[in-house]
C-alpha positions in Angstrom: 63.6 81.0 -1.8 66.8 79.0 -1.8 68.0 80.9 -4.9 67.6 84.4 -3.4 71.1 84.5 -1.9 73.1 83.0 -4.7 71.3 85.0 -7.4 71.6 88.2 -5.4 75.3 87.7 -4.8 75.9 87.0 -8.5 73.9 90.2 -9.4 76.1 92.2 -7.1 79.2 90.8 -8.7 77.8 92.0 -12.1 77.4 95.5 -10.6 73.6 95.3 -10.4 71.2 96.8 -7.8 68.8 94.2 -6.4 65.1 94.2 -5.4 64.7 90.8 -3.7 61.4 89.0 -3.2 60.7 88.0 0.4 62.0 86.2 2.3 65.4 87.8 1.9 67.2 84.5 2.7 66.7 81.1 4.2 68.4 82.2 7.4 70.2 85.1 9.1 73.6 84.0 7.7 72.4 84.4 4.1 70.7 87.8 4.8 73.9 89.1 6.5 76.0 87.8 3.6 73.9 89.7 1.1 74.0 92.9 3.2 77.8 92.6 3.4 78.2 92.1 -0.3 75.8 95.0 -1.1 77.8 97.3 1.1 81.1 96.0 -0.4 79.9 96.6 -3.9 78.0 99.8 -3.0 74.8 98.5 -4.5 71.2 99.0 -3.4 69.6 95.9 -1.9 66.0 95.9 -0.8 62.7 94.0 -0.4 59.5 95.6 -1.5 56.7 95.0 0.9 53.8 95.8 -1.5 51.1 95.7 1.2 52.2 99.1 2.4 50.7 100.4 -0.8 47.2 99.0 -0.3 45.1 102.2 0.0 43.4 101.1 3.3 46.7 100.3 5.0 48.3 103.5 3.6 45.3 105.5 5.0 45.5 103.6 8.3 49.2 104.6 8.7 48.3 108.2 7.9 45.6 108.3 10.6 48.1 106.9 13.2 50.7 109.4 12.2 48.2 112.2 12.6 47.4 111.1 16.1 43.8 109.9 15.4 44.2 106.8 17.7 46.6 108.4 20.2 49.1 106.1 21.9 49.0 102.5 20.6 47.7 100.0 23.2 46.9 96.9 21.1 47.8 95.5 17.7 46.1 92.4 16.3 46.8 90.7 12.9 45.2 87.7 11.4 45.7 86.1 8.0 43.7 82.9 7.6 43.6 80.9 4.4 43.1 77.4 3.0 46.1 77.0 0.7 47.7 74.1 2.5 44.6 72.5 4.0 44.0 69.7 1.5 46.6 66.9 1.9 45.8 65.8 -1.6 47.0 69.1 -3.1 50.3 68.7 -4.9 53.5 68.6 -2.9 55.8 71.4 -4.1 59.1 73.0 -3.2 57.1 75.2 -0.8 56.8 72.3 1.6 60.5 71.6 1.8 62.6 73.4 4.4 65.8 73.5 2.3 64.0 75.2 -0.6 61.3 77.3 1.1 62.9 78.0 4.4 59.5 78.9 5.9 55.9 78.0 5.7 52.9 80.2 6.5 55.0 82.7 8.5 57.4 83.4 5.6 54.8 83.2 2.8 52.1 85.4 4.2 52.8 86.3 7.8 55.9 88.4 6.9 53.5 91.0 5.4 51.6 91.3 8.7 54.9 91.7 10.6 56.0 94.4 8.1 52.7 96.3 8.4 52.9 96.2 12.2 56.5 97.4 12.2 55.7 100.1 9.7 52.6 101.4 11.5 53.1 100.7 15.2 56.8 99.9 15.7 59.0 96.7 16.1 58.4 93.9 18.5 60.9 93.9 21.3 59.8 90.5 22.6 57.5 87.7 21.5 56.4 84.2 22.5 55.6 82.1 19.5 54.1 78.7 18.6 54.3 77.1 15.2 52.4 74.0 14.0 52.1 71.6 11.1 48.5 70.4 11.1 48.6 68.9 7.6 51.7 66.8 7.8 51.8 65.5 4.3 50.8 66.3 0.7 50.5 64.2 -2.4 53.7 63.9 -4.4 53.9 63.7 -8.2 53.7 59.9 -8.4 50.8 59.7 -5.9 52.8 59.0 -2.7 52.5 61.3 0.2 55.5 63.4 1.2 56.1 64.9 4.7 55.6 68.6 5.0 58.7 70.2 6.6 57.5 73.8 7.2 54.8 75.2 9.5 51.3 75.8 8.2 50.2 77.8 11.2 52.0 80.3 13.4 50.8 82.5 16.3 52.6 84.7 18.7 51.9 87.4 21.2 54.4 90.0 22.3 55.3 93.6 23.2 56.1 96.3 20.8 58.8 98.9 21.5 56.4 101.5 22.8 54.8 99.0 25.2 51.7 98.1 23.1 50.6 94.5 23.2 50.5 92.5 19.9 48.7 89.4 18.9 49.5 87.7 15.6 48.1 84.6 13.8 48.7 83.3 10.3 47.4 80.0 9.0 47.2 78.4 5.6 45.0 75.5 6.9 42.0 77.4 8.1 38.5 76.4 7.0 37.6 79.7 5.5 38.4 81.7 2.4 41.1 84.2 2.9 40.6 86.5 5.8 43.1 89.3 6.4 42.6 91.6 9.4 44.8 94.3 11.0 43.5 96.2 14.0 45.4 98.9 15.9 43.8 100.4 19.0 45.0 103.3 21.1 43.9 105.6 23.9 41.8 107.7 21.5 40.3 105.0 19.3 
């Protein structure tokens, strides 16, 4: 993740268009720098959120657009996995803030946020809580190193149209991967 900005800027200097993996940058400053350079060089710069092309989500969006659920009242997203649960799993760059930038929220949660924005609108306010439950992982020489990014994030908020949203992503749950998106409205 820490290479996205410098590699993107170099590609723009070479006259290339860029499709960047998520997260766009480690922080807002990096993202804004890439946007400015793309505009300056008149290059296309985008992130592809591939979950939009999962047939079930694509169909869900179509139903919402056709008015099947009516006005959106509630949105709920959960992505629970076990990827960071075992403290004996190898410590990698994904556990370092300077290289990863984010933990569970940036790795997997960003897909849920994108789906919600795409289907039901953007959040206008949120209240969030992030946690590190597994505080260390085994380094290459057997010593344990401190985990610097969150392994769980939850928030609730309000979307632009007034709907309530509840969001939870965790990489330390005790289940195999569970991904669930629910959108409820006045018609269903």
